[in-house]
C-alpha positions as CSV (number, residue, x, y, z in Angstrom):
1,X,3.3,0.6,37.8
2,X,5.7,-2.3,38.6
3,X,6.9,-4.2,35.5
4,X,8.8,-7.4,35.1
5,X,10.6,-7.7,31.7
6,X,11.1,-11.3,30.6
7,X,13.7,-11.1,27.8
8,X,16.8,-8.9,27.2
9,X,17.0,-8.9,23.4
10,X,16.2,-6.2,20.9
11,X,12.4,-5.8,21.6
12,X,12.8,-6.3,25.4
13,X,15.6,-3.7,25.5
14,X,13.6,-1.1,23.6
15,X,10.5,-1.7,25.7
16,X,12.4,-1.5,29.0
17,X,14.1,1.8,28.0
18,X,10.9,3.4,26.8
19,X,8.8,2.3,29.8
20,X,11.6,3.4,32.2
21,X,11.7,6.9,30.5
22,X,7.9,7.1,31.1
23,X,8.4,6.5,34.9
24,X,7.3,2.8,34.9
25,X,9.1,0.9,37.7
26,X,11.1,-1.9,36.0
27,X,11.7,-4.2,39.0
28,X,13.3,-7.2,37.3
29,X,14.8,-8.2,34.0
30,X,15.0,-11.9,33.2
31,X,17.4,-13.5,30.7
32,X,18.9,-16.9,30.3
33,X,22.4,-15.4,30.8
34,X,23.4,-13.2,33.7
35,X,25.4,-10.9,31.4
36,X,22.4,-10.1,29.3
37,X,20.0,-9.7,32.2
38,X,22.5,-7.5,34.1
39,X,23.4,-5.3,31.1
40,X,19.7,-4.3,30.6
41,X,18.8,-4.2,34.3
42,X,21.6,-1.8,35.0
43,X,20.1,0.7,32.4
44,X,16.7,0.7,34.0
45,X,17.6,0.3,37.7
46,X,16.2,-3.3,37.9
47,X,17.3,-6.5,39.4
48,X,18.6,-9.2,37.0
49,X,17.4,-12.8,37.3
50,X,18.2,-15.9,35.3
51,X,15.6,-18.2,36.9
52,X,12.1,-17.4,35.9
53,X,10.7,-19.0,39.1
54,X,12.4,-16.1,41.1
55,X,10.2,-13.5,39.5
56,X,8.4,-11.3,42.0
57,X,4.6,-11.9,42.4
58,X,3.5,-8.4,43.2
59,X,4.2,-6.7,39.8
60,X,1.4,-5.1,37.8
61,X,2.7,-6.1,34.4
62,X,4.7,-9.0,33.1
63,X,6.0,-8.5,29.5
64,X,7.3,-11.6,27.6
65,X,9.6,-10.3,24.9
66,X,11.3,-13.6,23.9
67,X,11.7,-16.0,21.0
68,X,8.5,-17.8,20.0
69,X,10.1,-21.1,20.6
70,X,10.6,-20.5,24.4
71,X,7.5,-18.4,25.1
72,X,5.2,-21.1,26.3
73,X,7.9,-22.7,28.5
74,X,8.6,-19.4,30.3
75,X,4.9,-18.7,30.7
76,X,4.4,-22.1,32.3
77,X,7.2,-21.5,34.8
78,X,6.3,-17.9,35.8
79,X,5.0,-18.0,39.4
80,X,1.2,-17.5,39.7
81,X,0.2,-13.9,40.4
82,X,-2.5,-11.3,39.8
83,X,-0.6,-9.2,37.3
84,X,-1.4,-8.7,33.6
85,X,0.7,-11.0,31.4
86,X,1.4,-9.9,27.8
87,X,3.6,-11.1,25.0
88,X,5.0,-9.0,22.2
89,X,5.1,-11.5,19.4
90,X,3.4,-11.0,16.0
91,X,2.9,-14.6,15.1
92,X,1.9,-16.1,18.5
93,X,-1.7,-16.6,19.6
94,X,-3.1,-14.9,22.6
95,X,-4.3,-18.3,23.7
96,X,-0.7,-19.3,24.7
97,X,-1.6,-17.9,28.1
98,X,-4.7,-20.0,28.7
99,X,-4.5,-22.3,31.6
100,X,-1.7,-20.3,33.3
101,X,-3.4,-17.0,34.2
102,X,-6.8,-15.3,33.8
103,X,-5.6,-11.8,32.8
104,X,-3.5,-11.6,29.7
105,X,-3.0,-9.9,26.3
106,X,-0.8,-9.0,23.4
107,X,1.3,-5.8,23.1
108,X,2.7,-5.9,19.6
109,X,4.7,-2.9,18.3
110,X,4.9,-3.0,14.5
111,X,8.5,-1.9,14.2
112,X,12.0,-3.3,13.7
113,X,14.3,-2.8,16.8
114,X,18.0,-3.0,17.5
115,X,19.3,-2.7,21.0
116,X,21.4,0.4,20.6
117,X,19.3,2.3,18.0
118,X,16.9,4.9,19.5
119,X,13.4,4.9,18.0
120,X,10.6,7.3,18.2
121,X,7.8,5.3,19.9
122,X,5.2,8.0,19.3
123,X,4.9,7.0,15.6
124,X,5.0,3.2,16.2
125,X,1.7,1.5,15.7
126,X,1.0,-0.8,18.7
127,X,-1.5,-3.6,18.2
128,X,-3.5,-4.9,21.2
129,X,-5.5,-8.0,22.1
130,X,-6.7,-8.9,25.5
131,X,-8.5,-11.6,27.4
132,X,-11.3,-9.3,28.6
133,X,-12.5,-5.7,28.5
134,X,-10.8,-4.8,31.8
135,X,-7.4,-6.2,30.6
136,X,-7.9,-4.3,27.3
137,X,-8.5,-1.0,29.0
138,X,-5.4,-1.5,31.1
139,X,-3.4,-2.3,27.9
140,X,-4.7,0.8,26.2
141,X,-3.7,2.9,29.1
142,X,-0.1,1.5,29.0
143,X,0.2,1.7,25.2
144,X,-1.1,5.2,25.0
145,X,1.8,6.4,27.1
146,X,4.2,5.0,24.5
147,X,2.5,5.7,21.2
148,X,-0.3,7.8,19.6
149,X,-1.2,4.9,17.3
150,X,-3.1,2.2,19.2
151,X,-5.1,-0.5,17.3
152,X,-7.0,-3.6,18.4
153,X,-6.2,-6.6,16.3
154,X,-7.1,-10.3,16.7
155,X,-4.6,-13.1,16.6
156,X,-5.6,-14.2,13.1
157,X,-5.3,-10.7,11.7
158,X,-2.0,-10.1,13.5
159,X,-0.5,-13.1,11.6
160,X,-1.0,-11.1,8.3
161,X,0.5,-8.0,9.9
162,X,3.6,-10.1,10.9
163,X,3.9,-11.4,7.4
164,X,3.7,-7.8,6.1
165,X,6.7,-7.0,8.4
166,X,8.7,-9.9,7.0
167,X,8.2,-8.6,3.4
168,X,8.5,-4.9,4.1
169,X,11.4,-5.1,6.5
170,X,13.2,-8.5,6.8
171,X,13.3,-9.3,3.1
172,X,14.0,-5.7,2.1
173,X,17.0,-5.6,4.4
174,X,18.3,-8.8,2.9
175,X,18.1,-7.1,-0.5
176,X,20.5,-4.5,1.0
177,X,22.9,-7.3,1.9
178,X,22.8,-8.7,-1.7
179,X,23.3,-5.1,-3.0
180,X,26.3,-4.7,-0.7
181,X,27.9,-7.9,-2.1
182,X,27.4,-6.6,-5.7
183,X,29.0,-3.3,-4.9
184,X,32.0,-5.1,-3.3
185,X,32.8,-6.7,-6.6
186,X,33.8,-3.3,-8.0
187,X,35.2,-2.1,-4.7
188,X,32.5,0.5,-3.9
189,X,31.1,1.1,-0.4
190,X,27.5,0.3,0.4
191,X,26.8,3.9,1.4
192,X,26.9,4.9,-2.3
193,X,23.4,3.2,-2.5
194,X,21.9,5.0,0.5
195,X,20.5,8.0,-1.5
196,X,18.7,5.5,-3.8
197,X,17.4,3.5,-0.8
198,X,16.2,6.6,1.0
199,X,14.4,7.9,-2.1
200,X,12.8,4.5,-2.7
201,X,11.5,4.4,0.9
202,X,10.4,8.1,0.8
203,X,8.3,7.7,-2.4
204,X,5.8,5.3,-0.9
205,X,4.8,8.0,1.6
206,X,3.1,9.8,-1.4
207,X,2.7,7.0,-4.0
208,X,1.3,3.5,-3.8
209,X,4.0,0.8,-4.0
210,X,2.7,-0.2,-7.4
211,X,3.0,3.4,-8.7
212,X,6.5,3.8,-7.2
213,X,7.8,0.6,-8.8
214,X,10.4,1.2,-11.6
215,X,13.1,-0.9,-13.3
216,X,13.4,-3.4,-16.2
217,X,11.1,-5.9,-14.6
218,X,8.1,-3.6,-14.9
219,X,8.3,-3.7,-18.7
220,X,10.0,-7.1,-18.6
221,X,13.0,-5.9,-20.5
222,X,14.6,-9.3,-21.1
223,X,17.7,-7.9,-22.7
224,X,18.6,-5.9,-19.6
225,X,17.6,-8.7,-17.2
226,X,19.7,-11.3,-19.0
227,X,22.7,-9.0,-18.7
228,X,22.1,-8.7,-15.0
229,X,21.8,-12.5,-14.6
230,X,25.1,-13.0,-16.3
231,X,26.8,-10.9,-13.5
232,X,25.4,-13.2,-10.8
233,X,27.5,-16.3,-9.9
234,X,25.3,-17.8,-7.2
235,X,22.5,-19.9,-8.7
236,X,20.2,-19.3,-5.7
237,X,20.6,-15.5,-6.0
238,X,19.9,-15.9,-9.7
239,X,16.6,-17.6,-8.8
240,X,15.8,-14.8,-6.4
241,X,16.4,-12.3,-9.2
242,X,14.1,-14.2,-11.6
243,X,11.3,-14.7,-9.1
244,X,11.4,-11.1,-8.0
245,X,11.3,-9.9,-11.6
246,X,8.4,-12.1,-12.5
247,X,6.5,-10.9,-9.4
248,X,7.2,-7.2,-10.2
249,X,6.0,-7.7,-13.8
250,X,2.9,-9.6,-12.8
251,X,1.8,-6.8,-10.4
252,X,2.9,-4.2,-12.9
253,X,0.6,-5.7,-15.5
254,X,-2.4,-5.0,-13.3
255,X,-1.9,-1.4,-13.9
256,X,-2.1,-1.8,-17.7
257,X,-4.5,-4.7,-18.4
258,X,-8.1,-4.2,-17.4
259,X,-8.9,-7.9,-17.3
260,X,-6.6,-8.3,-14.3
261,X,-8.5,-5.9,-12.1
262,X,-11.3,-7.1,-9.9
263,X,-14.2,-5.7,-11.9
264,X,-16.7,-7.3,-14.3
265,X,-16.1,-5.4,-17.5
266,X,-19.3,-6.9,-19.0
267,X,-21.3,-4.5,-16.8
268,X,-20.0,-1.4,-18.6
269,X,-22.5,0.5,-20.7
270,X,-21.2,4.0,-20.6
271,X,-17.9,5.9,-20.9
272,X,-17.4,9.4,-19.4
273,X,-14.2,11.4,-20.1
274,X,-12.7,14.5,-18.9
275,X,-11.0,16.5,-21.7
276,X,-7.8,18.3,-20.5
277,X,-5.3,15.8,-19.3
278,X,-7.3,12.8,-20.5
279,X,-8.4,13.3,-24.1
280,X,-5.8,16.1,-24.7
281,X,-2.3,16.6,-23.2
282,X,-2.0,18.4,-19.9
283,X,0.2,20.9,-21.5
284,X,-1.9,23.1,-23.8
285,X,-0.4,25.9,-26.1
286,X,-2.2,29.2,-26.2
287,X,-3.3,31.1,-29.4
288,X,-2.5,34.7,-30.0
289,X,-5.7,35.8,-28.2
290,X,-4.8,33.7,-25.1
291,X,-7.3,30.9,-25.7
292,X,-6.1,27.3,-25.4
293,X,-5.3,25.2,-28.5
294,X,-6.1,21.6,-27.7
295,X,-4.4,18.7,-29.4
296,X,-6.6,15.6,-30.1
297,X,-5.8,12.0,-30.5
298,X,-7.0,10.4,-33.7
299,X,-7.3,6.9,-32.2
300,X,-9.2,8.3,-29.3
301,X,-11.7,9.8,-31.7
302,X,-12.0,6.6,-33.7
303,X,-12.6,4.5,-30.6
304,X,-15.2,7.0,-29.2
305,X,-17.1,6.9,-32.5
306,X,-17.0,3.1,-32.6
307,X,-18.3,2.9,-29.0
308,X,-21.3,5.1,-29.9
309,X,-22.0,3.0,-33.0
310,X,-21.8,-0.2,-30.9
311,X,-24.5,1.1,-28.6
312,X,-22.5,2.5,-25.7
313,X,-23.3,5.9,-24.2
314,X,-20.3,8.3,-24.3
315,X,-20.3,11.6,-22.3
316,X,-17.9,14.4,-21.7
317,X,-17.6,16.3,-18.4
318,X,-15.0,19.1,-18.5
319,X,-14.3,22.4,-17.0
320,X,-13.4,23.7,-20.4
321,X,-15.9,25.8,-22.4
322,X,-15.2,26.2,-26.1
323,X,-17.3,25.6,-29.2
324,X,-14.5,23.5,-30.7
325,X,-14.9,20.8,-27.9
326,X,-18.7,20.6,-28.5
327,X,-18.2,20.5,-32.3
328,X,-15.6,17.7,-32.2
329,X,-17.5,15.4,-29.9
330,X,-20.8,16.0,-31.7
331,X,-19.1,14.9,-34.9
332,X,-18.1,11.7,-33.1
333,X,-21.7,11.0,-32.1
334,X,-21.5,12.3,-28.5
335,X,-24.5,14.2,-27.3
336,X,-24.1,14.3,-23.5
337,X,-21.5,17.1,-23.2
338,X,-21.1,19.0,-20.0
339,X,-18.9,22.1,-20.6
340,X,-17.7,24.6,-18.0
341,X,-18.3,22.0,-15.2
342,X,-17.5,23.5,-11.8
343,X,-18.7,20.6,-9.6
344,X,-18.4,17.5,-11.7
345,X,-20.3,15.2,-9.3
346,X,-23.4,17.3,-10.0
347,X,-23.1,16.8,-13.7
348,X,-22.5,13.1,-13.2
349,X,-25.7,12.9,-11.1
350,X,-27.6,14.8,-13.9
351,X,-26.3,12.4,-16.5
352,X,-27.2,9.3,-14.5
353,X,-30.7,10.7,-13.8
354,X,-31.2,11.5,-17.4
355,X,-29.9,8.2,-18.9
356,X,-30.9,5.8,-16.1
357,X,-27.4,4.2,-16.0
358,X,-26.3,2.8,-12.6
359,X,-22.9,3.7,-11.1
360,X,-21.6,0.2,-11.7
361,X,-22.3,0.5,-15.5
362,X,-20.1,3.6,-15.9
363,X,-16.4,4.2,-16.5
364,X,-15.1,7.6,-15.8
365,X,-11.6,8.7,-16.8
366,X,-10.1,11.7,-15.0
367,X,-6.6,13.1,-14.2
368,X,-6.8,15.7,-11.5
369,X,-8.5,16.8,-8.3
370,X,-11.8,18.1,-9.9
371,X,-12.4,14.5,-11.0
372,X,-11.9,13.0,-7.5
373,X,-15.5,12.8,-6.3
374,X,-16.7,11.5,-9.7
375,X,-14.1,8.7,-9.7
376,X,-15.3,7.6,-6.2
377,X,-18.9,7.6,-7.4
378,X,-18.7,5.5,-10.5
379,X,-18.2,1.8,-10.9
380,X,-14.8,1.8,-12.6
381,X,-12.5,4.8,-12.2
382,X,-9.6,5.2,-14.8
383,X,-6.6,7.4,-14.7
384,X,-3.9,8.2,-17.3
385,X,-0.4,7.2,-16.5
386,X,0.5,10.9,-15.8
387,X,-2.5,11.7,-13.6
388,X,-2.1,13.4,-10.2
389,X,-1.1,11.0,-7.4
390,X,-4.4,11.6,-5.5
391,X,-6.4,10.5,-8.6
392,X,-4.2,7.4,-9.2
393,X,-4.9,6.4,-5.5
394,X,-8.7,6.1,-6.2
395,X,-8.4,4.7,-9.8
396,X,-9.0,1.0,-10.1
397,X,-7.3,1.0,-13.5
398,X,-4.3,3.2,-14.5
399,X,-3.7,3.3,-18.2
400,X,-0.2,2.9,-19.6
401,X,-1.1,6.0,-21.8
402,X,-0.6,9.6,-20.8
403,X,-3.3,12.1,-21.3
404,X,-3.9,12.9,-25.0
405,X,-1.9,9.8,-26.0
406,X,-4.8,7.3,-26.4
407,X,-6.4,6.8,-23.0
408,X,-9.9,6.6,-24.5
409,X,-8.8,4.1,-27.1
410,X,-7.0,2.0,-24.5
411,X,-10.1,1.9,-22.2
412,X,-12.8,1.5,-24.9
413,X,-10.8,-1.2,-26.8
414,X,-10.3,-3.3,-23.6
415,X,-14.0,-3.1,-22.6
416,X,-15.2,-3.9,-26.1
417,X,-12.8,-6.9,-26.3
418,X,-14.1,-8.1,-22.9
419,X,-17.7,-7.9,-24.2
420,X,-16.8,-9.6,-27.6
421,X,-17.6,-6.5,-29.6
422,X,-14.1,-5.5,-30.8
423,X,-13.3,-6.3,-34.4
424,X,-17.0,-7.2,-35.0
425,X,-17.8,-7.3,-38.8
426,X,-20.2,-4.4,-38.6
427,X,-17.6,-2.3,-36.9
428,X,-14.9,-3.0,-39.5
429,X,-17.3,-2.1,-42.3
430,X,-18.5,1.2,-40.8
431,X,-17.3,4.5,-42.0
432,X,-14.5,5.8,-39.8
433,X,-14.9,9.2,-38.0
434,X,-11.9,10.6,-36.1
């Protein structure tokens, strides 16, 4: 396949090298300057040109990898031909080609490129859009020789992807620049921060960004933050620090305040809890005969009893099987107790069939893999702060409490407050059961 590369910058260079390595015939490289065009053309055995009107007319593919501001001008001046015209821009519409050619598309690699830094194209998502089905199939054939991750995406959707790249890459890299300046004040090299940077990037492969977020802004530790601000001389950088801290805290609050999640808490009529890791700590001591000795949380017990008295249904689904568990929760007014549960989704279905509650009326709190299916099946899934990552990934709400440290109290209190039942006179006058 004959290819004309229009551009000689970072993206064009990486495209040219990769296509050349896959035996594409790069026949010409265009750039505004002969030096740039010649440098890239030499690497891929192509002819350099600086006049777009001199582009050959018999190529199969014309790739525009240039600045957005000059894209349409170059398209307008490319000689008419029967090849497929594509651009590589994230923020430019496919319609920029209309009126100039009948076969066109977008070939957008979602990656940051530098001329001399080799990248593994096999892992780079490439987003496609085309003028017609035939052009799309041709683009898929080309892209599949570069990457295993090919996705169709419209112009409007691609704008959001490009914005994502600005936040995830461009802004992040600027934070490295600011970090380098801070280190320079105490004569430390930037590479001292590389292990921290690498671990931060690595964590989001297994945790959501919200879960991976740490630092004083999460808890809005104003004492620490004021000390940091006193070390910054530039008022604009101070403003960046303040805005970033406020944003981190705002997103962090969503993990700990149920009213900020996208769910109508007034629907809730039932609470279901796992025991180990939710109502008791995930570390359980053993008695002399080897049986587990579970710790319980007094505030959890009080909240569960209040919920029962307020008319909510409370149930227990646990893999544990001891008389002490049944005795404790019976004392709190809980009658739906599923012990020795091996497939928890089956017990959830039994509970729903027996009580008539719908999925959207139920909260389930779980902490580990046996809870996964149930958490996907109920209306509102809750996880303790120290739950397994897989469970946190499906939880709409992550409590700030660890298992055994008041998860039930946290959840029940927030739901009852949302429904106007917390601190009701009849609740305050009732006899407490723990």
